[in-house]
Each structure stands twice: as structure tokens, then as C-alpha cells.
Residue frames as a rotation matrix with the C-alpha (Angstrom) as fourth column:
MET 1
0.243 -0.961 -0.133 149.41
-0.864 -0.152 -0.481 155.53
0.442 0.232 -0.867 64.76
PRO 2
0.482 -0.119 -0.868 151.01
0.157 0.986 -0.049 152.09
0.862 -0.113 0.494 65.39
LEU 3
0.996 -0.024 -0.091 152.17
0.089 -0.078 0.993 151.52
-0.031 -0.997 -0.076 68.96
ASP 4
0.339 -0.940 0.026 155.80
0.884 0.328 0.332 150.94
-0.321 -0.090 0.943 67.94
GLN 5
-0.224 -0.362 0.905 155.86
0.679 -0.724 -0.121 154.40
0.699 0.587 0.408 66.30
ALA 6
0.624 0.578 0.527 154.03
0.034 -0.693 0.720 156.14
0.781 -0.431 -0.452 69.14
ARG 7
0.798 -0.281 -0.533 156.39
0.600 0.293 0.744 155.01
-0.053 -0.914 0.402 71.88
PRO 8
-0.288 -0.953 0.090 159.53
0.956 -0.292 -0.032 156.84
0.057 0.077 0.995 70.63
ARG 9
-0.260 0.255 0.931 157.49
0.261 -0.910 0.322 160.02
0.929 0.327 0.170 70.13
ARG 10
0.811 0.586 0.007 156.11
0.114 -0.169 0.979 159.76
0.575 -0.793 -0.204 73.65
ARG 11
0.405 -0.751 -0.521 159.63
0.901 0.233 0.366 159.29
-0.153 -0.618 0.771 75.02
VAL 12
-0.554 -0.582 0.595 160.76
0.702 -0.711 -0.041 162.44
0.447 0.395 0.803 73.21
PHE 13
0.171 0.720 0.672 157.70
0.072 -0.690 0.720 164.32
0.983 -0.075 -0.170 74.45
PHE 14
0.925 0.244 -0.290 158.17
0.280 0.077 0.957 163.35
0.256 -0.967 0.002 78.09
GLY 15
0.024 -0.977 -0.212 161.92
0.998 0.012 0.058 164.03
-0.054 -0.213 0.976 77.88
CYS 16
-0.548 -0.147 0.823 161.25
0.398 -0.912 0.102 167.56
0.736 0.384 0.558 76.62
LYS 17
0.505 0.823 0.260 158.48
0.057 -0.333 0.941 167.97
0.861 -0.461 -0.215 79.21
ARG 18
0.669 -0.320 -0.671 160.86
0.743 0.280 0.608 167.06
-0.007 -0.905 0.425 82.03
ALA 19
-0.450 -0.874 0.185 163.49
0.882 -0.468 -0.063 169.51
0.141 0.135 0.981 80.77
PHE 20
-0.239 0.468 0.850 160.85
0.130 -0.853 0.506 172.26
0.962 0.231 0.143 80.58
ASP 21
0.770 0.546 -0.330 159.72
0.342 0.082 0.936 171.45
0.538 -0.834 -0.123 84.14
LEU 22
0.247 -0.773 -0.585 163.26
0.957 0.099 0.273 171.81
-0.153 -0.627 0.764 85.47
VAL 23
-0.636 -0.524 0.567 164.01
0.652 -0.758 0.031 175.07
0.413 0.389 0.823 83.66
VAL 24
0.024 0.737 0.676 160.75
0.006 -0.676 0.737 176.77
1.000 -0.013 -0.021 84.66
SER 25
0.790 0.274 -0.549 160.98
0.494 0.246 0.834 175.54
0.363 -0.930 0.058 88.27
LEU 26
-0.140 -0.921 -0.363 164.52
0.986 -0.164 0.036 176.92
-0.093 -0.353 0.931 88.59
LEU 27
-0.635 -0.043 0.772 163.35
0.351 -0.905 0.238 180.26
0.688 0.422 0.590 87.18
LEU 28
0.353 0.890 0.288 160.53
0.003 -0.309 0.951 180.33
0.936 -0.335 -0.112 89.75
LEU 29
0.076 -0.379 -0.922 162.81
0.895 0.434 -0.105 179.73
0.440 -0.817 0.372 92.74
PRO 30
-0.904 -0.409 0.126 163.45
0.317 -0.837 -0.446 183.47
0.288 -0.363 0.886 93.38
LEU 31
-0.294 0.881 0.371 159.68
-0.504 -0.473 0.722 184.08
0.812 0.025 0.583 93.38
LEU 32
0.417 0.400 -0.816 159.26
0.391 0.732 0.559 181.23
0.821 -0.552 0.149 95.88
VAL 33
-0.437 -0.668 -0.601 161.83
0.857 -0.107 -0.504 182.82
0.272 -0.736 0.620 98.19
ILE 34
-0.876 0.147 0.459 160.18
-0.152 -0.988 0.026 186.26
0.457 -0.047 0.888 97.93
CYS 35
0.116 0.992 -0.040 156.73
-0.370 0.080 0.926 184.79
0.922 -0.093 0.377 98.71
ALA 36
0.237 -0.078 -0.968 158.12
0.700 0.705 0.114 182.75
0.673 -0.705 0.222 101.63
VAL 37
-0.778 -0.583 -0.233 159.78
0.591 -0.554 -0.586 185.81
0.213 -0.594 0.776 103.22
THR 38
-0.658 0.606 0.447 156.62
-0.437 -0.791 0.428 187.89
0.613 0.086 0.785 102.73
LEU 39
0.334 0.840 -0.427 154.41
-0.109 0.485 0.868 185.21
0.936 -0.243 0.254 104.28
LEU 40
-0.204 -0.486 -0.850 156.79
0.828 0.377 -0.415 184.82
0.522 -0.788 0.326 107.21
MET 41
-0.982 -0.166 0.095 156.13
0.106 -0.887 -0.450 188.48
0.159 -0.432 0.888 108.00
LEU 42
-0.444 0.887 0.125 152.35
-0.693 -0.429 0.580 188.30
0.568 0.171 0.805 107.43
ASN 43
-0.203 0.406 -0.891 151.55
0.171 0.911 0.376 184.93
0.964 -0.076 -0.255 109.01
PRO 44
-0.831 -0.121 -0.543 151.82
0.538 0.070 -0.840 186.03
0.140 -0.990 0.007 112.68
PHE 45
-0.815 0.520 -0.255 149.02
-0.360 -0.800 -0.480 188.52
-0.454 -0.300 0.839 112.05
HIS 46
-0.080 0.827 -0.556 146.80
-0.985 -0.153 -0.085 186.83
-0.156 0.540 0.827 109.44
ASN 47
0.599 0.222 -0.769 147.65
-0.492 0.860 -0.135 183.11
0.632 0.459 0.625 109.29
GLN 48
0.160 -0.610 0.776 149.21
-0.983 -0.026 0.182 181.97
-0.090 -0.792 -0.604 112.55
GLY 49
0.790 0.025 0.612 151.10
-0.114 0.988 0.106 178.70
-0.602 -0.154 0.783 112.38
PRO 50
-0.099 -0.895 0.435 153.80
0.405 0.363 0.839 177.02
-0.909 0.259 0.327 110.27
LEU 51
-0.304 -0.107 -0.947 154.77
-0.671 -0.681 0.292 178.48
-0.676 0.724 0.135 106.90
PHE 52
-0.642 -0.051 -0.765 154.52
-0.687 0.481 0.545 175.20
0.340 0.875 -0.344 105.01
PHE 53
0.323 0.729 0.604 151.98
-0.767 0.575 -0.284 172.39
-0.554 -0.372 0.745 104.87
VAL 54
-0.652 -0.589 -0.478 153.32
-0.750 0.596 0.288 168.95
0.115 0.546 -0.830 103.96
GLN 55
0.264 0.836 0.481 150.91
-0.757 0.489 -0.434 166.16
-0.598 -0.249 0.762 103.07
THR 56
-0.703 -0.460 0.543 151.35
-0.100 0.819 0.565 162.60
-0.705 0.342 -0.622 101.79
ARG 57
0.290 0.780 -0.555 149.79
-0.759 -0.166 -0.629 162.27
-0.583 0.604 0.544 98.34
MET 58
0.404 -0.075 0.912 149.61
0.354 0.932 -0.081 159.56
-0.844 0.355 0.403 95.70
GLY 59
0.040 -0.515 -0.857 152.12
-0.688 -0.636 0.350 160.05
-0.725 0.575 -0.379 92.92
ARG 60
0.048 -0.103 -0.993 153.37
-0.951 0.300 -0.077 158.24
0.306 0.948 -0.084 89.84
ASN 61
-0.413 -0.117 -0.903 152.71
-0.166 0.985 -0.052 154.47
0.895 0.129 -0.427 89.88
CYS 62
0.586 0.808 -0.068 150.47
0.001 0.084 0.996 155.04
0.811 -0.584 0.048 92.94
LYS 63
-0.124 -0.709 -0.694 153.49
0.853 0.281 -0.440 155.61
0.507 -0.646 0.570 95.20
PRO 64
0.784 0.446 -0.431 153.26
0.616 -0.643 0.454 158.08
-0.075 -0.622 -0.779 98.10
PHE 65
-0.334 -0.876 0.347 155.26
0.759 -0.469 -0.452 161.30
0.559 0.112 0.821 98.20
LYS 66
-0.111 0.210 -0.971 155.32
0.827 -0.522 -0.207 164.42
-0.551 -0.827 -0.116 100.39
ALA 67
0.100 0.240 0.966 153.64
0.789 -0.610 0.070 167.37
0.606 0.755 -0.250 98.64
ILE 68
-0.549 -0.402 -0.733 154.71
0.766 -0.592 -0.249 170.83
-0.334 -0.698 0.633 99.87
LYS 69
0.140 0.617 0.775 152.42
0.699 -0.616 0.364 173.86
0.702 0.490 -0.517 99.94
PHE 70
-0.853 -0.167 0.495 152.19
-0.195 -0.778 -0.598 177.17
0.485 -0.606 0.631 101.71
ARG 71
-0.690 0.613 -0.386 149.76
0.718 0.509 -0.475 176.53
-0.095 -0.605 -0.791 104.57
SER 72
-0.738 0.512 0.440 146.36
-0.151 -0.760 0.632 178.16
0.658 0.400 0.638 103.94
MET 73
0.389 0.892 -0.230 144.33
0.015 0.244 0.970 176.56
0.921 -0.381 0.081 106.77
ARG 74
0.340 -0.218 0.915 144.50
-0.929 -0.230 0.290 176.61
0.147 -0.948 -0.281 110.54
PRO 75
-0.644 -0.687 -0.337 146.72
-0.627 0.726 -0.283 173.71
0.439 0.030 -0.898 111.70
ALA 76
0.584 0.775 0.241 145.00
-0.798 0.494 0.344 170.43
0.148 -0.394 0.907 112.60
ASP 77
-0.054 -0.615 0.787 146.39
-0.700 0.585 0.409 167.26
-0.712 -0.529 -0.462 114.16
ARG 78
-0.707 -0.114 0.698 144.98
0.314 0.834 0.454 165.11
-0.634 0.540 -0.554 111.36
VAL 79
-0.857 0.450 -0.251 142.83
-0.439 -0.381 0.814 165.28
0.271 0.807 0.524 108.23
ALA 80
-0.625 0.692 0.361 139.25
-0.168 0.332 -0.928 164.90
-0.762 -0.641 -0.091 109.41
ARG 81
0.104 0.698 -0.708 137.60
-0.894 -0.246 -0.374 165.17
-0.435 0.672 0.599 105.98
GLY 82
0.091 0.020 0.996 136.67
0.108 0.994 -0.030 161.86
-0.990 0.110 0.089 104.40
ALA 83
-0.787 -0.469 0.401 137.15
0.380 0.144 0.914 160.91
-0.486 0.871 0.065 100.75
ASP 84
-0.367 0.743 0.560 133.58
0.784 -0.078 0.616 161.98
0.501 0.665 -0.553 99.98
GLY 85
0.197 0.426 -0.883 133.37
0.890 -0.456 -0.021 164.88
-0.412 -0.781 -0.469 102.43
PRO 86
0.861 0.168 0.481 133.23
0.378 -0.842 -0.384 168.65
0.340 0.512 -0.789 101.77
LEU 87
-0.156 -0.942 0.299 136.24
0.455 -0.337 -0.824 170.93
0.877 0.007 0.481 102.03
ASP 88
0.084 0.118 -0.989 136.91
0.992 -0.103 0.072 172.25
-0.094 -0.988 -0.126 105.56
GLU 89
0.171 0.038 0.985 136.05
0.545 -0.836 -0.063 175.83
0.821 0.547 -0.163 104.58
GLU 90
0.946 0.293 0.138 135.90
0.056 -0.567 0.822 177.02
0.319 -0.770 -0.553 108.19
ARG 91
0.565 -0.801 -0.197 139.61
0.606 0.240 0.758 176.24
-0.560 -0.548 0.621 108.63
ILE 92
0.074 -0.542 0.837 140.75
0.909 -0.308 -0.280 178.49
0.410 0.782 0.470 105.76
THR 93
-0.136 -0.215 -0.967 142.32
0.710 -0.702 0.056 181.68
-0.691 -0.679 0.248 107.12
PRO 94
0.756 0.447 -0.478 141.76
0.057 -0.772 -0.633 185.11
-0.652 0.451 -0.610 105.49
LEU 95
0.034 -0.827 -0.561 145.30
-0.837 -0.330 0.437 185.16
-0.547 0.455 -0.703 104.09
GLY 96
-0.653 -0.249 0.715 144.95
0.011 0.941 0.338 181.52
-0.757 0.228 -0.612 103.16
ARG 97
0.371 0.865 0.338 141.83
0.493 0.125 -0.861 182.27
-0.787 0.486 -0.380 101.12
PHE 98
0.668 -0.222 -0.710 143.79
-0.578 -0.756 -0.307 184.86
-0.469 0.615 -0.634 99.12
MET 99
-0.416 -0.908 0.051 146.61
-0.703 0.356 0.616 182.37
-0.577 0.220 -0.786 98.56
ARG 100
-0.398 0.329 0.856 144.21
0.374 0.911 -0.176 179.68
-0.838 0.250 -0.485 97.35
LYS 101
0.695 0.710 -0.109 142.43
0.235 -0.368 -0.900 182.05
-0.679 0.600 -0.423 94.98
SER 102
0.619 -0.542 -0.569 145.72
-0.751 -0.619 -0.227 183.28
-0.230 0.568 -0.790 93.53
ARG 103
0.927 -0.222 -0.302 147.29
0.110 0.932 -0.346 179.78
0.359 0.288 0.888 93.63
ILE 104
0.217 -0.882 0.419 150.26
-0.777 -0.416 -0.473 181.13
0.592 -0.223 -0.775 95.59
ASP 105
0.417 -0.013 0.909 149.82
-0.782 0.504 0.366 178.24
-0.463 -0.864 0.200 98.04
GLU 106
0.962 -0.008 0.271 150.84
0.131 0.889 -0.439 175.82
-0.238 0.458 0.857 95.25
LEU 107
0.721 -0.681 -0.128 154.16
-0.587 -0.502 -0.635 177.58
0.368 0.533 -0.762 94.51
PRO 108
0.048 -0.778 0.626 156.33
-0.893 0.247 0.376 175.45
-0.447 -0.577 -0.683 96.88
GLN 109
0.658 0.241 0.714 155.43
-0.017 0.952 -0.306 172.41
-0.753 0.189 0.630 94.80
ILE 110
0.766 -0.525 -0.372 158.10
-0.514 -0.152 -0.844 173.51
0.387 0.838 -0.386 92.33
LEU 111
-0.183 -0.811 0.556 160.39
-0.967 0.250 0.046 171.82
-0.176 -0.529 -0.830 94.89
ASN 112
0.218 0.359 0.907 158.45
-0.188 0.928 -0.322 168.60
-0.958 -0.101 0.270 94.27
VAL 113
0.984 0.109 -0.143 158.96
-0.151 0.066 -0.986 169.16
-0.098 0.992 0.082 90.53
LEU 114
0.293 -0.952 -0.089 162.71
-0.893 -0.239 -0.381 169.57
0.341 0.191 -0.920 91.00
ARG 115
-0.303 -0.380 0.874 162.81
-0.755 0.655 0.023 166.38
-0.582 -0.653 -0.485 93.09
GLY 116
-0.861 -0.014 -0.509 160.98
-0.414 0.602 0.683 164.47
0.297 0.799 -0.523 90.36
ASP 117
-0.761 0.636 0.128 157.81
0.283 0.503 -0.817 163.84
-0.584 -0.585 -0.563 92.37
MET 118
0.320 0.934 -0.157 155.67
0.412 -0.286 -0.865 166.08
-0.853 0.212 -0.477 90.17
SER 119
-0.496 -0.329 0.803 155.43
0.862 -0.296 0.411 167.89
0.103 0.897 0.431 86.86
LEU 120
-0.943 0.220 -0.249 154.19
-0.176 -0.966 -0.188 171.42
-0.282 -0.134 0.950 86.21
ILE 121
-0.137 0.914 -0.382 151.26
-0.990 -0.118 0.073 169.92
0.022 0.388 0.921 84.28
GLY 122
-0.790 -0.037 -0.612 149.57
-0.119 0.988 0.094 166.59
0.601 0.147 -0.786 84.92
PRO 123
0.218 0.905 -0.366 146.80
0.303 0.294 0.906 164.94
0.928 -0.309 -0.210 86.98
ARG 124
0.033 -0.163 0.986 146.46
-0.767 -0.637 -0.079 166.62
0.641 -0.754 -0.146 90.39
PRO 125
-0.637 -0.335 -0.694 147.63
0.107 0.854 -0.510 164.29
0.763 -0.399 -0.508 93.21
ASP 126
0.441 0.860 0.256 145.11
-0.302 -0.127 0.945 163.39
0.845 -0.494 0.203 95.91
TYR 127
0.026 -0.297 0.954 145.62
-1.000 0.000 0.028 162.87
-0.008 -0.955 -0.297 99.64
PHE 128
-0.729 -0.494 -0.474 147.01
-0.580 0.813 0.045 159.34
0.363 0.308 -0.879 99.89
SER 129
-0.828 0.454 0.330 144.34
0.009 0.599 -0.801 157.98
-0.561 -0.660 -0.500 102.21
HIS 130
0.168 0.910 -0.380 141.55
-0.493 -0.256 -0.831 159.28
-0.853 0.327 0.406 99.96
ALA 131
-0.077 -0.275 -0.958 143.37
-0.996 0.056 0.065 158.06
0.036 0.960 -0.278 96.84
ARG 132
-0.951 -0.284 0.123 143.48
-0.295 0.952 -0.084 154.48
-0.093 -0.116 -0.989 98.14
ARG 133
-0.277 0.927 0.253 139.69
0.135 0.298 -0.945 154.50
-0.951 -0.227 -0.208 98.34
TYR 134
0.326 0.389 -0.862 139.39
-0.731 -0.474 -0.491 156.05
-0.599 0.790 0.129 94.87
VAL 135
-0.628 -0.629 -0.458 141.61
-0.778 0.515 0.361 153.28
0.009 0.583 -0.813 93.46
ARG 136
-0.885 0.315 0.344 139.13
0.175 0.908 -0.380 150.71
-0.432 -0.276 -0.859 94.77
GLU 137
-0.128 0.990 -0.062 135.93
0.447 0.001 -0.894 152.51
-0.885 -0.142 -0.443 93.75
ILE 138
0.503 0.312 -0.806 136.61
-0.425 -0.723 -0.545 154.58
-0.753 0.616 -0.231 90.61
PRO 139
0.614 -0.266 0.743 137.35
0.666 0.680 -0.306 152.86
-0.424 0.683 0.595 87.28
GLY 140
0.556 -0.473 0.684 140.45
0.555 -0.401 -0.728 154.32
0.619 0.785 0.040 85.64
TYR 141
0.959 -0.166 0.230 141.71
-0.275 -0.741 0.613 156.00
0.068 -0.651 -0.756 88.81
ARG 142
0.510 -0.819 0.262 144.82
0.278 0.445 0.851 153.82
-0.814 -0.361 0.455 89.01
ALA 143
0.289 -0.379 0.879 145.61
0.956 0.171 -0.240 154.49
-0.059 0.910 0.411 85.33
ARG 144
0.893 0.069 0.445 145.78
0.155 -0.975 -0.161 158.26
0.423 0.213 -0.881 85.90
HIS 145
0.737 -0.663 0.132 148.97
-0.384 -0.250 0.889 157.62
-0.556 -0.706 -0.439 87.88
MET 146
0.693 -0.496 0.523 150.88
0.707 0.607 -0.362 156.39
-0.138 0.621 0.772 84.81
VAL 147
0.121 -0.615 0.779 152.48
0.494 -0.643 -0.585 159.85
0.861 0.456 0.226 84.62
ARG 148
-0.799 -0.430 -0.420 153.83
0.583 -0.382 -0.717 162.32
0.148 -0.818 0.556 87.16
PRO 149
0.316 0.896 -0.311 151.09
0.934 -0.351 -0.065 164.32
-0.167 -0.270 -0.948 88.91
GLY 150
-0.318 -0.407 0.856 151.00
0.682 -0.726 -0.093 168.02
0.659 0.554 0.508 88.13
ILE 151
-0.865 0.036 -0.500 150.69
0.331 -0.708 -0.623 171.36
-0.377 -0.705 0.601 89.89
SER 152
-0.180 0.849 -0.497 148.01
-0.723 -0.456 -0.519 172.16
-0.667 0.266 0.696 87.33
GLY 153
-0.857 -0.086 0.509 146.15
0.200 0.853 0.481 169.96
-0.476 0.514 -0.714 84.89
LEU 154
-0.825 0.560 0.074 143.33
-0.015 -0.153 0.988 169.63
0.564 0.814 0.135 82.41
ALA 155
-0.111 0.826 -0.552 140.80
0.829 0.384 0.408 168.58
0.549 -0.412 -0.727 85.06
GLN 156
-0.293 -0.047 -0.955 141.64
0.803 -0.555 -0.219 171.61
-0.519 -0.831 0.201 87.23
THR 157
-0.920 -0.123 -0.371 141.39
-0.053 -0.901 0.430 174.18
-0.387 0.416 0.823 84.44
GLU 158
-0.750 0.637 -0.179 138.24
-0.234 -0.003 0.972 172.75
0.618 0.771 0.151 82.87
LEU 159
0.033 0.802 -0.596 136.32
0.446 0.522 0.727 171.25
0.894 -0.290 -0.341 85.81
GLY 160
0.249 0.011 0.968 137.65
-0.659 -0.731 0.178 173.12
0.710 -0.682 -0.175 88.85
TYR 161
-0.648 -0.533 0.545 138.33
-0.750 0.318 -0.581 171.75
0.136 -0.784 -0.605 92.32
ALA 162
-0.097 0.585 -0.805 137.00
-0.252 0.768 0.588 168.20
0.963 0.260 0.072 92.73
VAL 163
-0.619 -0.003 0.785 135.34
-0.785 0.027 -0.619 167.34
-0.019 -1.000 -0.020 96.04
GLY 164
0.112 0.701 0.704 133.96
-0.650 0.588 -0.482 163.86
-0.752 -0.403 0.522 96.68
ILE 165
-0.312 -0.223 0.924 133.60
0.236 0.923 0.302 160.62
-0.920 0.313 -0.235 94.75
GLU 166
0.539 0.633 0.555 131.37
0.675 0.068 -0.734 161.84
-0.503 0.771 -0.391 91.91
ALA 167
0.875 -0.286 -0.391 133.48
-0.402 -0.879 -0.256 164.91
-0.270 0.381 -0.884 91.17
THR 168
-0.102 -0.965 0.243 136.57
-0.597 0.255 0.760 162.71
-0.795 -0.067 -0.602 91.24
ARG 169
0.095 0.221 0.971 134.99
0.566 0.790 -0.235 160.38
-0.819 0.571 -0.050 88.66
ARG 170
0.949 0.279 0.149 134.67
0.285 -0.548 -0.787 163.35
-0.138 0.789 -0.599 86.28
LYS 171
0.541 -0.824 -0.169 138.22
-0.721 -0.558 0.410 164.43
-0.432 -0.100 -0.896 87.09
VAL 172
-0.105 -0.584 0.805 139.51
-0.038 0.812 0.583 160.96
-0.994 0.031 -0.107 86.23
GLN 173
0.543 0.378 0.750 137.92
0.697 0.294 -0.654 161.10
-0.468 0.878 -0.104 82.78
ALA 174
0.969 -0.233 -0.081 139.65
-0.245 -0.867 -0.434 164.42
0.031 0.440 -0.897 82.08
ASP 175
0.238 -0.935 0.264 142.96
-0.706 0.021 0.708 163.03
-0.667 -0.355 -0.655 83.36
LEU 176
0.013 -0.197 0.980 142.71
0.356 0.917 0.180 159.93
-0.934 0.347 0.082 81.18
PHE 177
0.886 0.285 0.366 141.93
0.447 -0.319 -0.836 162.12
-0.122 0.904 -0.410 78.16
TYR 178
0.736 -0.666 -0.125 145.05
-0.651 -0.746 0.140 164.15
-0.187 -0.022 -0.982 78.95
ILE 179
-0.025 -0.784 0.620 147.24
-0.396 0.577 0.714 161.04
-0.918 -0.227 -0.325 79.20
ALA 180
0.227 0.192 0.955 145.85
0.628 0.720 -0.294 159.53
-0.744 0.666 0.043 75.98
ASN 181
0.758 0.178 0.628 146.30
0.627 -0.466 -0.624 162.78
0.181 0.867 -0.465 74.04
THR 182
0.434 -0.660 -0.613 149.56
0.365 -0.493 0.790 164.14
-0.824 -0.567 0.027 75.42
SER 183
0.307 -0.366 0.879 151.09
0.901 -0.186 -0.392 166.67
0.307 0.912 0.272 73.04
PHE 184
-0.753 -0.624 -0.207 152.93
0.656 -0.735 -0.169 169.97
-0.047 -0.263 0.964 73.07
LEU 185
-0.606 0.593 0.531 149.76
-0.036 -0.687 0.726 171.69
0.795 0.421 0.438 71.89
LEU 186
0.439 0.794 -0.421 147.71
0.399 0.247 0.883 170.29
0.805 -0.555 -0.209 74.77
GLU 187
-0.082 -0.561 -0.824 150.43
0.996 -0.072 -0.050 171.33
-0.032 -0.825 0.565 77.25
LEU 188
-0.923 -0.266 0.280 150.33
0.308 -0.944 0.121 174.88
0.232 0.197 0.953 75.87
TRP 189
-0.153 0.953 0.261 146.53
0.006 -0.264 0.965 174.93
0.988 0.149 0.034 76.13
ILE 190
0.512 0.321 -0.797 146.59
0.733 0.320 0.600 173.84
0.448 -0.891 -0.071 79.79
PHE 191
-0.485 -0.761 -0.431 149.38
0.869 -0.474 -0.142 176.35
-0.096 -0.443 0.891 80.53
TRP 192
-0.813 0.242 0.530 147.32
0.037 -0.887 0.461 179.14
0.581 0.394 0.712 78.97
ARG 193
0.230 0.967 -0.110 144.16
0.135 0.080 0.988 178.05
0.964 -0.242 -0.112 80.79
THR 194
0.158 -0.262 -0.952 146.10
0.970 0.221 0.100 177.95
0.184 -0.939 0.289 84.08
LEU 195
-0.865 -0.501 -0.023 147.27
0.501 -0.859 -0.105 181.54
0.033 -0.103 0.994 83.59
SER 196
-0.476 0.777 0.412 143.68
-0.116 -0.520 0.846 182.52
0.872 0.355 0.338 82.83
VAL 197
0.422 0.627 -0.654 142.35
0.545 0.401 0.736 180.85
0.724 -0.667 -0.173 86.01
VAL 198
-0.220 -0.598 -0.771 145.04
0.972 -0.198 -0.124 182.52
-0.078 -0.777 0.625 88.12
ALA 199
-0.920 -0.144 0.364 144.37
0.234 -0.948 0.214 185.94
0.315 0.282 0.906 86.55
LYS 200
-0.141 0.961 0.239 140.65
-0.234 -0.266 0.935 185.57
0.962 0.076 0.263 87.32
ARG 201
-0.746 -0.221 0.628 141.45
-0.656 0.075 -0.751 184.31
0.119 -0.972 -0.201 90.85
ALA 202
0.290 0.904 -0.315 139.23
-0.847 0.396 0.354 181.32
0.445 0.164 0.881 90.20
GLY 203
-0.654 -0.608 -0.451 141.11
-0.306 0.757 -0.577 178.92
0.692 -0.239 -0.681 92.48
SER 204
-0.002 0.659 -0.753 139.61
0.539 0.635 0.553 176.81
0.842 -0.405 -0.357 95.25
């Protein structure tokens, strides 16, 4: 398809995608409140510390933003894991492990969607410090930030949680495929695959 014909269609697609993001996020707000109240009661016994975890991540056009999650790890003063290091499994609390498997920890990111930082579906945003290294070392990594990052995405449903440089290279290829082939059908496929992953508790 010629570029001059593709651009209007992409504008329509991303306009509809943004409207869908807003409607679904607003519908999920009551669930977010219920989960927050429940975790406030459970955290003192199973996940001591703050309710939320806020981290600077790389968003659209490589700009930083504050991503919000329910905290699933024991609090730490700073991120000790390097860009190519393993996940700090020993810091994950018992309740946090359940939240990560069920993806409940991601639910507060609907606030990021409402603010315009994120979309429901798109490339997963990385910790900003790690992302700056990936920009330098991984071809195509900068290009994956042409669109809003997502709570879920093609790389997450098809490849799983990416840890380290090599896994991130594979993730980038999936993200670039998603950007090049954006369509309502692909969005529906990723949405369905996300529900399948959550139902199987196949999160990180």
C-alpha cells in the first residue's frame, strides 16, 4: 500500500485504539479500587511495605515516565539488577508472586493509560536506565518507541518475560513486527492471548 494511503488509515486506527484504551481503563477502575483495598488489608501480613511501586520507564519517543504497579517485591533503596542481569527472584514476596502470576500487579497501569503514558497493548516499557543501554546496543530498540508502550504486547504473549540483552533483542523483533503490522485483527489476537496467559497464570 502506498505511504500516502497508509498514513490516514494508521491515524484512524490509532484514534480508535486510544478511544478503546480510555473506555476499557475507565471500566477497570472499580476493579482497581477493589484490588487496592484488598491488598491494603493483606499486605501487613504477606507483603509488608508500600501498596504501590513507581518506577521510571522509557515511553513513547524514548521519553521517561513514571509507571505504576502494585508492589510485588520487598522494598529496596535502588534497582541493583543490571541491564543484563537476572530478575531478583529472592525479593519477590509470596503475595507478590501470586500477583505477578495473575498479572494483578499490572492493574494500576490503567492510570498510566488514562494519563496517556501507555496503551493497553503495545511494546512493554523497560526500566529507563536499562533502556538507555539497550538503545545504544540493540538495533531497532529506539524504533520500538514510535508508539505508546503497552500493559501487554505481542512480545509478552509470544515470548514471555525478557531478561537480559539477548532476550531483549528477540523482544525488539516482535515489537517491530507489531508496529509494522498494526491492525484491529492483531490487537484482538494479542488481547485474546493476554487473557489466555492470565487464565493459565503464566506471568513472570
